[in-house]
N, CA, C and O atoms as a DFTB+ gen file, in Angstrom:
764 C
 N C O
     1  1      38.359      31.082      49.629
     2  2      37.776      31.161      48.327
     3  2      37.353      29.790      47.810
     4  3      36.744      29.663      46.748
     5  1      37.693      28.776      48.588
     6  2      37.212      27.436      48.276
     7  2      35.690      27.420      48.219
     8  3      35.105      26.708      47.402
     9  1      35.045      28.205      49.087
    10  2      33.584      28.270      49.075
    11  2      33.063      28.779      47.735
    12  3      32.061      28.276      47.228
    13  1      33.736      29.771      47.160
    14  2      33.322      30.305      45.869
    15  2      33.443      29.230      44.790
    16  3      32.510      29.017      44.015
    17  1      34.584      28.557      44.740
    18  2      34.819      27.517      43.728
    19  2      33.804      26.389      43.890
    20  3      33.255      25.908      42.899
    21  1      33.552      25.966      45.111
    22  2      32.584      24.901      45.355
    23  2      31.182      25.331      44.929
    24  3      30.458      24.558      44.300
    25  1      30.796      26.564      45.269
    26  2      29.467      27.058      44.899
    27  2      29.326      27.181      43.382
    28  3      28.275      26.842      42.838
    29  1      30.358      27.658      42.690
    30  2      30.306      27.752      41.226
    31  2      30.229      26.368      40.599
    32  3      29.501      26.170      39.627
    33  1      30.961      25.421      41.136
    34  2      30.916      24.049      40.612
    35  2      29.517      23.472      40.773
    36  3      28.988      22.852      39.850
    37  1      28.913      23.674      41.945
    38  2      27.535      23.201      42.150
    39  2      26.583      23.884      41.174
    40  3      25.682      23.242      40.634
    41  1      26.780      25.185      40.944
    42  2      25.904      25.916      40.026
    43  2      25.995      25.359      38.610
    44  3      24.963      25.110      37.986
    45  1      27.198      25.159      38.089
    46  2      27.313      24.670      36.709
    47  2      26.847      23.223      36.577
    48  3      26.464      22.790      35.490
    49  1      26.878      22.481      37.671
    50  2      26.430      21.084      37.631
    51  2      24.936      20.931      37.870
    52  3      24.390      19.849      37.653
    53  1      24.258      21.994      38.313
    54  2      22.859      21.892      38.737
    55  2      21.839      22.005      37.613
    56  3      20.643      21.843      37.856
    57  1      22.280      22.278      36.399
    58  2      21.312      22.421      35.328
    59  2      21.983      22.748      34.014
    60  3      23.205      22.673      33.894
    61  1      21.173      23.113      33.022
    62  2      21.733      23.407      31.707
    63  2      22.650      24.641      31.727
    64  3      22.535      25.504      32.598
    65  1      23.546      24.698      30.762
    66  2      24.490      25.818      30.653
    67  2      23.807      27.022      30.029
    68  3      24.288      27.583      29.044
    69  1      22.693      27.409      30.605
    70  2      21.903      28.547      30.142
    71  2      22.517      29.828      30.680
    72  3      22.701      29.972      31.888
    73  1      22.836      30.763      29.784
    74  2      23.511      32.006      30.166
    75  2      22.770      32.756      31.266
    76  3      23.384      33.152      32.257
    77  1      21.475      32.959      31.115
    78  2      20.706      33.732      32.100
    79  2      20.722      33.045      33.461
    80  3      20.870      33.714      34.483
    81  1      20.574      31.729      33.493
    82  2      20.582      30.984      34.751
    83  2      21.941      31.091      35.432
    84  3      22.019      31.321      36.638
    85  1      23.006      30.924      34.661
    86  2      24.346      30.969      35.238
    87  2      24.719      32.379      35.699
    88  3      25.304      32.541      36.770
    89  1      24.391      33.393      34.912
    90  2      24.640      34.775      35.344
    91  2      23.859      35.097      36.614
    92  3      24.388      35.719      37.536
    93  1      22.596      34.670      36.656
    94  2      21.773      34.920      37.835
    95  2      22.317      34.238      39.078
    96  3      22.334      34.834      40.156
    97  1      22.761      32.998      38.940
    98  2      23.294      32.263      40.083
    99  2      24.680      32.717      40.500
   100  3      25.017      32.677      41.684
   101  1      25.491      33.151      39.536
   102  2      26.868      33.543      39.834
   103  2      26.971      34.969      40.376
   104  3      27.941      35.293      41.061
   105  1      26.000      35.816      40.084
   106  2      26.070      37.220      40.515
   107  2      26.214      37.366      42.029
   108  3      27.105      38.090      42.471
   109  1      25.380      36.713      42.847
   110  2      25.569      36.878      44.297
   111  2      26.888      36.266      44.789
   112  3      27.456      36.739      45.773
   113  1      27.369      35.241      44.126
   114  2      28.656      34.643      44.506
   115  2      29.797      35.633      44.263
   116  3      30.690      35.787      45.096
   117  1      29.750      36.301      43.105
   118  2      30.787      37.303      42.801
   119  2      30.670      38.505      43.731
   120  3      31.682      39.051      44.169
   121  1      29.454      38.918      44.032
   122  2      29.245      40.047      44.942
   123  2      29.893      39.746      46.297
   124  3      30.553      40.604      46.882
   125  1      29.698      38.528      46.783
   126  2      30.292      38.138      48.069
   127  2      31.814      38.047      47.963
   128  3      32.518      38.409      48.905
   129  1      32.329      37.570      46.833
   130  2      33.769      37.401      46.668
   131  2      34.503      38.736      46.713
   132  3      35.556      38.836      47.342
   133  1      33.970      39.753      46.064
   134  2      34.661      41.050      46.017
   135  2      34.240      42.000      47.144
   136  3      34.667      43.154      47.182
   137  1      33.408      41.511      48.050
   138  2      32.981      42.346      49.177
   139  2      34.113      42.574      50.171
   140  3      34.082      43.536      50.939
   141  1      35.108      41.697      50.161
   142  2      36.235      41.795      51.094
   143  2      37.535      41.689      50.318
   144  3      37.696      40.798      49.484
   145  1      38.450      42.586      50.588
   146  2      39.752      42.599      49.912
   147  2      40.829      42.072      50.872
   148  3      41.747      42.795      51.258
   149  1      40.689      40.796      51.244
   150  2      41.644      40.213      52.181
   151  2      42.068      38.798      51.795
   152  3      42.634      38.078      52.616
   153  1      41.804      38.400      50.574
   154  2      42.028      37.009      50.201
   155  2      42.968      36.811      49.017
   156  3      43.506      35.716      48.853
   157  1      43.183      37.813      48.197
   158  2      43.975      37.642      46.983
   159  2      45.457      37.574      47.337
   160  3      45.982      38.508      47.942
   161  1      46.152      36.474      46.967
   162  2      47.585      36.387      47.248
   163  2      48.355      37.514      46.545
   164  3      48.006      37.913      45.434
   165  1      49.376      38.005      47.185
   166  2      50.166      39.122      46.657
   167  2      50.706      38.816      45.259
   168  3      50.786      39.711      44.419
   169  1      51.076      37.565      45.006
   170  2      51.619      37.196      43.689
   171  2      50.610      37.438      42.572
   172  3      51.001      37.641      41.423
   173  1      49.322      37.420      42.892
   174  2      48.274      37.630      41.900
   175  2      47.833      39.091      41.840
   176  3      46.836      39.418      41.196
   177  1      48.586      39.975      42.521
   178  2      48.232      41.388      42.587
   179  2      49.375      42.302      42.160
   180  3      49.306      43.515      42.361
   181  1      50.425      41.733      41.573
   182  2      51.604      42.511      41.191
   183  2      51.433      43.041      39.764
   184  3      51.180      42.264      38.844
   185  1      51.567      44.350      39.575
   186  2      51.419      44.905      38.229
   187  2      52.693      44.729      37.405
   188  3      53.778      44.510      37.944
   189  1      52.533      44.829      36.103
   190  2      53.650      44.873      35.157
   191  2      53.778      46.336      34.736
   192  3      52.760      47.018      34.615
   193  1      54.988      46.841      34.509
   194  2      55.121      48.258      34.169
   195  2      54.499      48.653      32.830
   196  3      54.174      49.823      32.625
   197  1      54.327      47.689      31.913
   198  2      53.786      48.035      30.589
   199  2      52.402      47.481      30.314
   200  3      51.582      48.152      29.688
   201  1      52.125      46.249      30.778
   202  2      50.913      45.536      30.369
   203  2      50.070      45.147      31.573
   204  3      50.600      44.811      32.632
   205  1      48.752      45.194      31.403
   206  2      47.897      44.662      32.456
   207  2      48.145      43.160      32.549
   208  3      48.508      42.517      31.564
   209  1      47.945      42.618      33.733
   210  2      48.190      41.209      33.990
   211  2      46.871      40.464      34.144
   212  3      45.938      40.962      34.774
   213  1      46.800      39.283      33.574
   214  2      45.609      38.430      33.663
   215  2      46.065      37.119      34.295
   216  3      46.620      36.254      33.618
   217  1      45.823      36.979      35.619
   218  2      46.275      35.803      36.367
   219  2      45.133      34.814      36.564
   220  3      44.069      35.176      37.067
   221  1      45.358      33.573      36.168
   222  2      44.378      32.523      36.413
   223  2      44.370      32.188      37.897
   224  3      45.393      31.792      38.456
   225  1      43.215      32.348      38.533
   226  2      43.052      31.970      39.929
   227  2      42.494      30.561      40.035
   228  3      42.922      29.775      40.880
   229  1      41.519      30.242      39.159
   230  2      40.961      28.885      39.124
   231  2      40.384      28.629      37.743
   232  3      39.672      29.467      37.189
   233  1      40.694      27.479      37.200
   234  2      40.116      27.035      35.944
   235  2      39.413      25.717      36.167
   236  3      40.045      24.733      36.551
   237  1      38.118      25.683      35.934
   238  2      37.344      24.451      36.081
   239  2      37.949      23.370      35.193
   240  3      38.262      23.651      34.036
   241  1      38.125      22.149      35.685
   242  2      38.751      21.096      34.881
   243  2      38.008      20.780      33.586
   244  3      38.604      20.267      32.638
   245  1      36.711      21.083      33.541
   246  2      35.923      20.845      32.329
   247  2      35.708      22.125      31.535
   248  3      34.880      22.158      30.624
   249  1      36.452      23.188      31.873
   250  2      36.383      24.486      31.186
   251  2      35.000      25.114      31.197
   252  3      34.643      25.836      30.266
   253  1      34.210      24.850      32.242
   254  2      32.875      25.443      32.352
   255  2      32.926      26.861      32.897
   256  3      32.014      27.651      32.656
   257  1      34.002      27.197      33.643
   258  2      34.180      28.552      34.140
   259  2      35.643      28.752      34.519
   260  3      36.388      27.796      34.733
   261  1      36.029      30.021      34.595
   262  2      37.368      30.374      35.066
   263  2      37.262      31.657      35.877
   264  3      36.389      32.494      35.648
   265  1      38.180      31.786      36.837
   266  2      38.238      32.963      37.690
   267  2      39.622      33.561      37.518
   268  3      40.630      32.861      37.619
   269  1      39.663      34.868      37.256
   270  2      40.898      35.538      36.866
   271  2      41.032      36.853      37.634
   272  3      40.041      37.552      37.846
   273  1      42.257      37.192      38.051
   274  2      42.494      38.531      38.584
   275  2      43.125      39.365      37.476
   276  3      44.076      38.931      36.826
   277  1      42.591      40.556      37.268
   278  2      43.168      41.517      36.334
   279  2      43.861      42.590      37.157
   280  3      43.232      43.262      37.975
   281  1      45.150      42.744      36.937
   282  2      45.940      43.728      37.665
   283  2      46.292      44.835      36.683
   284  3      47.012      44.624      35.708
   285  1      45.767      46.009      36.966
   286  2      45.921      47.172      36.092
   287  2      46.972      48.106      36.679
   288  3      46.764      48.683      37.747
   289  1      48.090      48.257      35.992
   290  2      49.053      49.272      36.378
   291  2      48.495      50.641      36.057
   292  3      47.495      50.741      35.346
   293  1      49.108      51.694      36.559
   294  2      48.631      53.051      36.296
   295  2      48.449      53.319      34.799
   296  3      49.371      53.124      34.008
   297  1      47.243      53.770      34.422
   298  2      46.957      54.161      33.048
   299  2      46.813      53.028      32.041
   300  3      46.630      53.303      30.855
   301  1      46.887      51.773      32.455
   302  2      46.817      50.662      31.493
   303  2      45.393      50.419      31.023
   304  3      44.432      50.680      31.747
   305  1      45.270      49.909      29.783
   306  2      43.949      49.612      29.234
   307  2      44.038      48.502      28.198
   308  3      45.116      48.172      27.703
   309  1      42.893      47.941      27.885
   310  2      42.785      46.891      26.879
   311  2      42.528      47.519      25.513
   312  3      42.167      48.693      25.421
   313  1      42.712      46.743      24.463
   314  2      42.145      47.163      23.178
   315  2      40.637      46.886      23.204
   316  3      40.145      46.283      24.157
   317  1      39.914      47.307      22.197
   318  2      38.502      46.960      22.061
   319  2      38.461      45.464      21.753
   320  3      39.098      45.008      20.803
   321  1      37.714      44.700      22.551
   322  2      37.730      43.237      22.417
   323  2      36.383      42.646      22.817
   324  3      35.525      43.321      23.385
   325  1      36.227      41.355      22.501
   326  2      35.047      40.616      22.938
   327  2      35.481      39.426      23.780
   328  3      36.669      39.239      24.040
   329  1      34.495      38.611      24.211
   330  2      34.762      37.465      25.082
   331  2      34.200      36.171      24.514
   332  3      34.788      35.107      24.709
   333  1      33.083      36.242      23.823
   334  2      32.336      35.135      23.220
   335  2      31.648      34.232      24.237
   336  3      30.976      33.277      23.847
   337  1      31.799      34.509      25.533
   338  2      31.116      33.792      26.609
   339  2      30.637      34.830      27.627
   340  3      31.062      35.984      27.595
   341  1      29.752      34.407      28.523
   342  2      29.292      35.323      29.575
   343  2      30.425      35.598      30.559
   344  3      31.342      34.792      30.718
   345  1      30.341      36.753      31.213
   346  2      31.334      37.102      32.218
   347  2      30.782      38.095      33.226
   348  3      29.890      38.889      32.924
   349  1      31.335      38.031      34.434
   350  2      31.008      38.988      35.490
   351  2      32.316      39.589      35.965
   352  3      33.252      38.868      36.313
   353  1      32.378      40.905      35.978
   354  2      33.555      41.631      36.443
   355  2      33.221      42.193      37.816
   356  3      32.215      42.881      37.986
   357  1      34.066      41.900      38.791
   358  2      33.883      42.414      40.144
   359  2      35.088      43.249      40.538
   360  3      36.225      42.787      40.436
   361  1      34.851      44.471      40.986
   362  2      35.957      45.360      41.363
   363  2      36.399      45.039      42.775
   364  3      35.600      45.073      43.712
   365  1      37.686      44.723      42.922
   366  2      38.229      44.383      44.229
   367  2      38.975      45.555      44.867
   368  3      38.803      45.836      46.053
   369  1      39.806      46.238      44.069
   370  2      40.701      47.271      44.614
   371  2      40.885      48.357      43.561
   372  3      41.095      48.049      42.388
   373  1      40.809      49.606      43.958
   374  2      40.976      50.699      43.001
   375  2      39.700      50.945      42.229
   376  3      38.606      50.895      42.790
   377  1      39.842      51.213      40.937
   378  2      38.681      51.502      40.094
   379  2      39.035      51.259      38.635
   380  3      40.171      51.487      38.218
   381  1      38.056      50.795      37.859
   382  2      38.265      50.655      36.420
   383  2      37.070      51.204      35.683
   384  3      35.961      51.273      36.214
   385  1      37.319      51.597      34.440
   386  2      36.280      52.152      33.577
   387  2      36.109      51.256      32.372
   388  3      37.087      50.764      31.810
   389  1      34.873      51.045      31.978
   390  2      34.575      50.229      30.811
   391  2      33.668      50.973      29.857
   392  3      32.682      51.589      30.264
   393  1      34.010      50.910      28.591
   394  2      33.200      51.535      27.543
   395  2      32.701      50.441      26.613
   396  3      33.495      49.745      25.980
   397  1      31.380      50.290      26.533
   398  2      30.778      49.306      25.637
   399  2      30.865      49.793      24.197
   400  3      30.855      50.996      23.935
   401  1      30.949      48.852      23.273
   402  2      30.943      49.123      21.839
   403  2      29.906      48.225      21.182
   404  3      29.570      47.161      21.703
   405  1      29.400      48.662      20.031
   406  2      28.526      47.832      19.213
   407  2      29.129      47.736      17.819
   408  3      29.830      48.635      17.354
   409  1      28.839      46.636      17.180
   410  2      29.349      46.403      15.829
   411  2      28.209      46.610      14.842
   412  3      27.166      45.962      14.933
   413  1      28.420      47.508      13.909
   414  2      27.407      47.811      12.905
   415  2      27.397      46.795      11.779
   416  3      28.259      45.920      11.701
   417  1      26.416      46.924      10.917
   418  2      26.293      46.035       9.768
   419  2      27.486      46.076       8.844
   420  3      27.756      45.110       8.130
   421  1      28.212      47.195       8.848
   422  2      29.406      47.311       8.004
   423  2      30.652      46.751       8.682
   424  3      31.743      46.790       8.115
   425  1      30.484      46.222       9.920
   426  2      31.615      45.645      10.639
   427  2      32.332      46.614      11.561
   428  3      33.121      46.191      12.405
   429  1      32.073      47.910      11.416
   430  2      32.742      48.906      12.252
   431  2      32.189      48.853      13.676
   432  3      31.007      48.580      13.881
   433  1      33.056      49.116      14.658
   434  2      32.622      49.190      16.048
   435  2      32.633      50.646      16.506
   436  3      33.543      51.413      16.192
   437  1      31.591      50.999      17.257
   438  2      31.478      52.365      17.762
   439  2      31.060      52.315      19.231
   440  3      30.392      51.372      19.656
   441  1      31.456      53.338      20.014
   442  2      31.044      53.371      21.423
   443  2      29.528      53.342      21.546
   444  3      28.806      53.892      20.714
   445  1      29.063      52.686      22.607
   446  2      27.629      52.546      22.847
   447  2      27.343      52.878      24.310
   448  3      27.769      52.153      25.210
   449  1      26.630      53.958      24.544
   450  2      26.289      54.356      25.897
   451  2      27.452      55.017      26.609
   452  3      28.534      55.180      26.046
   453  1      27.212      55.394      27.858
   454  2      28.257      56.079      28.629
   455  2      29.297      55.095      29.167
   456  3      29.032      53.902      29.311
   457  1      30.474      55.622      29.457
   458  2      31.498      54.823      30.121
   459  2      31.011      54.496      31.536
   460  3      30.423      55.341      32.211
   461  1      31.264      53.262      31.972
   462  2      30.842      52.808      33.294
   463  2      32.076      52.710      34.189
   464  3      33.086      52.126      33.796
   465  1      31.993      53.279      35.386
   466  2      33.094      53.229      36.348
   467  2      32.727      52.284      37.482
   468  3      31.677      52.426      38.108
   469  1      33.598      51.325      37.737
   470  2      33.403      50.381      38.839
   471  2      34.286      50.775      40.015
   472  3      35.458      51.114      39.852
   473  1      33.698      50.722      41.196
   474  2      34.403      50.959      42.456
   475  2      34.400      49.638      43.220
   476  3      33.645      48.734      42.862
   477  1      35.224      49.496      44.267
   478  2      35.262      48.233      45.005
   479  2      33.866      47.744      45.404
   480  3      33.060      48.493      45.957
   481  1      33.609      46.475      45.110
   482  2      32.319      45.858      45.390
   483  2      31.339      45.917      44.239
   484  3      30.352      45.182      44.243
   485  1      31.579      46.780      43.238
   486  2      30.681      46.894      42.079
   487  2      30.890      45.732      41.119
   488  3      31.978      45.161      41.040
   489  1      29.825      45.389      40.388
   490  2      29.871      44.350      39.363
   491  2      29.432      44.912      38.022
   492  3      28.681      45.885      37.953
   493  1      29.911      44.285      36.963
   494  2      29.442      44.539      35.607
   495  2      29.364      43.187      34.909
   496  3      30.011      42.230      35.336
   497  1      28.580      43.101      33.841
   498  2      28.400      41.835      33.133
   499  2      28.621      42.035      31.646
   500  3      28.338      43.097      31.092
   501  1      29.133      40.991      31.012
   502  2      29.281      40.950      29.557
   503  2      28.778      39.593      29.080
   504  3      28.834      38.603      29.810
   505  1      28.290      39.565      27.853
   506  2      27.901      38.298      27.233
   507  2      27.479      38.583      25.804
   508  3      27.171      39.721      25.452
   509  1      27.468      37.543      24.984
   510  2      26.980      37.739      23.623
   511  2      25.539      38.252      23.582
   512  3      25.153      38.915      22.620
   513  1      24.743      37.957      24.604
   514  2      23.355      38.409      24.663
   515  2      23.237      39.826      25.201
   516  3      22.470      40.627      24.667
   517  1      23.994      40.149      26.259
   518  2      23.889      41.456      26.915
   519  2      24.700      42.550      26.240
   520  3      24.368      43.731      26.349
   521  1      25.749      42.167      25.551
   522  2      26.717      43.087      24.965
   523  2      28.095      42.571      25.322
   524  3      28.413      42.401      26.499
   525  1      28.908      42.323      24.321
   526  2      30.143      41.578      24.556
   527  2      31.396      42.305      24.097
   528  3      32.497      41.772      24.233
   529  1      31.258      43.496      23.562
   530  2      32.434      44.205      23.054
   531  2      32.661      45.432      23.931
   532  3      31.745      46.222      24.162
   533  1      33.897      45.582      24.418
   534  2      34.203      46.757      25.240
   535  2      35.702      47.009      25.289
   536  3      36.509      46.207      24.818
   537  1      36.044      48.143      25.870
   538  2      37.421      48.482      26.210
   539  2      37.401      48.807      27.699
   540  3      36.471      49.446      28.190
   541  1      38.434      48.362      28.415
   542  2      38.511      48.565      29.858
   543  2      39.837      49.233      30.186
   544  3      40.860      48.955      29.561
   545  1      39.803      50.128      31.186
   546  2      41.033      50.817      31.577
   547  2      41.053      51.045      33.080
   548  3      40.011      51.114      33.733
   549  1      42.262      51.160      33.610
   550  2      42.445      51.568      34.993
   551  2      41.955      53.010      35.099
   552  3      42.332      53.859      34.290
   553  1      41.130      53.280      36.081
   554  2      40.615      54.635      36.256
   555  2      41.683      55.600      36.759
   556  3      41.498      56.816      36.714
   557  1      42.800      55.057      37.239
   558  2      43.835      55.885      37.841
   559  2      45.124      55.883      37.022
   560  3      45.512      54.861      36.456
   561  1      45.770      57.024      36.969
   562  2      47.067      57.158      36.313
   563  2      48.224      57.071      37.300
   564  3      49.388      57.159      36.912
   565  1      47.897      56.898      38.582
   566  2      48.958      56.926      39.591
   567  2      48.930      55.758      40.576
   568  3      49.684      55.756      41.549
   569  1      48.065      54.759      40.334
   570  2      48.025      53.609      41.241
   571  2      47.430      52.382      40.563
   572  3      46.833      52.463      39.489
   573  1      47.612      51.259      41.217
   574  2      47.153      49.964      40.710
   575  2      45.675      49.763      41.037
   576  3      45.195      50.200      42.083
   577  1      44.969      49.104      40.140
   578  2      43.601      48.664      40.388
   579  2      43.526      47.167      40.078
   580  3      44.255      46.665      39.223
   581  1      42.640      46.464      40.778
   582  2      42.504      45.020      40.583
   583  2      41.031      44.661      40.509
   584  3      40.239      45.029      41.378
   585  1      40.676      43.933      39.451
   586  2      39.323      43.417      39.319
   587  2      39.389      41.900      39.193
   588  3      40.389      41.341      38.742
   589  1      38.316      41.255      39.595
   590  2      38.205      39.800      39.536
   591  2      37.149      39.488      38.488
   592  3      36.038      40.015      38.532
   593  1      37.512      38.620      37.539
   594  2      36.618      38.291      36.431
   595  2      36.253      36.811      36.471
   596  3      37.116      35.950      36.635
   597  1      34.981      36.536      36.321
   598  2      34.461      35.179      36.225
   599  2      33.913      35.010      34.819
   600  3      33.128      35.838      34.357
   601  1      34.313      33.956      34.138
   602  2      33.867      33.714      32.762
   603  2      33.229      32.347      32.622
   604  3      33.567      31.413      33.349
   605  1      32.309      32.236      31.688
   606  2      31.636      30.986      31.392
   607  2      32.441      30.117      30.445
   608  3      31.912      29.651      29.436
   609  1      33.688      29.894      30.744
   610  2      34.613      29.083      29.958
   611  2      36.014      29.417      30.420
   612  3      36.202      30.293      31.264
   613  1      36.983      28.735      29.880
   614  2      38.376      29.031      30.228
   615  2      38.848      30.159      29.322
   616  3      39.315      29.916      28.209
   617  1      38.726      31.377      29.795
   618  2      38.943      32.566      28.961
   619  2      40.346      32.624      28.379
   620  3      40.541      33.219      27.319
   621  1      41.313      32.034      29.030
   622  2      42.680      32.042      28.517
   623  2      42.892      31.127      27.328
   624  3      43.928      31.202      26.667
   625  1      41.917      30.255      27.040
   626  2      42.006      29.312      25.915
   627  2      41.034      29.616      24.780
   628  3      41.105      28.998      23.717
   629  1      40.135      30.556      25.001
   630  2      39.066      30.821      24.029
   631  2      39.545      31.783      22.953
   632  3      40.130      32.822      23.255
   633  1      39.294      31.432      21.696
   634  2      39.612      32.364      20.610
   635  2      38.600      33.492      20.627
   636  3      37.389      33.278      20.578
   637  1      39.142      34.714      20.698
   638  2      38.305      35.914      20.775
   639  2      38.745      36.890      19.700
   640  3      39.487      36.530      18.787
   641  1      38.276      38.151      19.815
   642  2      38.541      39.127      18.767
   643  2      38.922      40.489      19.342
   644  3      38.366      40.937      20.344
   645  1      39.869      41.124      18.693
   646  2      40.208      42.525      18.932
   647  2      39.683      43.297      17.733
   648  3      39.824      42.858      16.592
   649  1      39.074      44.454      17.997
   650  2      38.489      45.281      16.952
   651  2      39.268      46.591      16.853
   652  3      39.587      47.207      17.870
   653  1      39.567      47.006      15.642
   654  2      40.256      48.279      15.409
   655  2      39.199      49.267      14.925
   656  3      38.826      49.242      13.752
   657  1      38.707      50.144      15.817
   658  2      37.608      51.034      15.437
   659  2      37.886      51.888      14.203
   660  3      36.985      52.099      13.391
   661  1      39.090      52.374      14.050
   662  2      39.396      53.288      12.948
   663  2      39.284      52.618      11.585
   664  3      38.928      53.265      10.601
   665  1      39.589      51.316      11.526
   666  2      39.614      50.627      10.231
   667  2      38.536      49.565      10.083
   668  3      38.254      49.127       8.968
   669  1      37.922      49.138      11.199
   670  2      36.966      48.049      11.152
   671  2      37.628      46.685      11.117
   672  3      36.946      45.663      11.040
   673  1      38.950      46.661      11.174
   674  2      39.687      45.402      11.130
   675  2      39.393      44.576      12.391
   676  3      39.255      45.121      13.486
   677  1      39.301      43.248      12.212
   678  2      39.080      42.312      13.307
   679  2      40.254      41.339      13.327
   680  3      40.610      40.752      12.305
   681  1      40.847      41.178      14.505
   682  2      41.979      40.266      14.657
   683  2      41.617      39.199      15.681
   684  3      41.097      39.518      16.751
   685  1      41.884      37.942      15.366
   686  2      41.670      36.854      16.306
   687  2      42.797      36.825      17.322
   688  3      43.939      37.153      16.999
   689  1      42.482      36.433      18.551
   690  2      43.517      36.246      19.565
   691  2      43.048      35.274      20.636
   692  3      41.849      35.072      20.826
   693  1      43.992      34.684      21.323
   694  2      43.762      33.880      22.514
   695  2      44.624      34.514      23.592
   696  3      45.840      34.613      23.431
   697  1      44.018      34.942      24.681
   698  2      44.737      35.766      25.656
   699  2      45.768      35.015      26.479
   700  3      46.799      35.588      26.831
   701  1      45.525      33.762      26.794
   702  2      46.421      33.069      27.706
   703  2      46.354      33.725      29.078
   704  3      45.416      34.461      29.384
   705  1      47.368      33.445      29.902
   706  2      47.433      34.004      31.248
   707  2      48.834      34.501      31.523
   708  3      49.808      33.951      31.007
   709  1      48.940      35.534      32.329
   710  2      50.248      36.072      32.708
   711  2      51.024      35.077      33.559
   712  3      52.255      35.063      33.531
   713  1      50.319      34.253      34.310
   714  2      50.944      33.242      35.160
   715  2      50.781      31.853      34.553
   716  3      50.431      30.902      35.251
   717  1      51.036      31.741      33.258
   718  2      50.780      30.510      32.512
   719  2      51.472      29.285      33.108
   720  3      50.967      28.172      32.955
   721  1      52.600      29.453      33.776
   722  2      53.306      28.318      34.337
   723  2      52.844      27.983      35.751
   724  3      53.273      26.983      36.326
   725  1      51.965      28.821      36.313
   726  2      51.495      28.594      37.675
   727  2      50.304      27.657      37.666
   728  3      49.509      27.673      36.726
   729  1      50.170      26.843      38.697
   730  2      48.976      25.987      38.800
   731  2      47.776      26.820      39.229
   732  3      47.923      27.969      39.645
   733  1      46.592      26.236      39.125
   734  2      45.399      26.899      39.635
   735  2      45.587      27.181      41.115
   736  3      46.091      26.333      41.851
   737  1      45.192      28.346      41.547
   738  2      45.365      28.752      42.927
   739  2      44.701      27.784      43.897
   740  3      45.274      27.449      44.934
   741  1      43.501      27.336      43.563
   742  2      42.763      26.474      44.492
   743  2      42.592      25.058      43.945
   744  3      41.707      24.333      44.398
   745  1      43.415      24.653      42.986
   746  2      43.236      23.365      42.344
   747  2      43.261      22.212      43.350
   748  3      42.410      21.325      43.290
   749  1      44.222      22.215      44.270
   750  2      44.313      21.122      45.247
   751  2      43.132      21.145      46.195
   752  3      42.606      20.094      46.560
   753  1      42.712      22.331      46.597
   754  2      41.608      22.428      47.548
   755  2      40.293      21.997      46.921
   756  3      39.419      21.466      47.607
   757  1      40.147      22.221      45.620
   758  2      38.874      21.916      44.951
   759  2      38.819      20.469      44.476
   760  3      37.740      19.966      44.163
   761  1      39.955      19.794      44.418
   762  2      39.980      18.404      43.900
   763  2      39.339      17.437      44.854
   764  3      39.279      16.240      44.572
């Protein structure tokens, strides 16, 4: 996976931090990364019985991008949330479903379009330009699913928002990482 980190570093260094350029350049890299399920260390694939896990795999030293494994236990899901930066979700193992939301002029969020189901090798994108609010869930109630997420910033440090559809309430949050005490997976190799 050193090749992925090196290619992403070259991409972010090759020009302006333009969302469309970075999404376009990162898409084939993510497609190649999730094409094979033989590289993720077991420690980054262990579910928690109650909460989905967000493991930092690599964080760019300048916070230009981060790579994260999401480990979904059976039936686990996120609240409705945003990212505030671009992101590419790549399905590695199992399946997950994502439902996009839009925020109306009154602040309320409502579902937008059909739920999207990702299977291994599939990609999805989020961004403030493309649509940034969604809820994600494990498609299975009886097994683990794992997706790999690439973000245009250090997602564990970015202040984001959770939306309560029933009330329109918005809550700020910073997600952090489930493996907060662990070093970057490829930090030594990329240095």
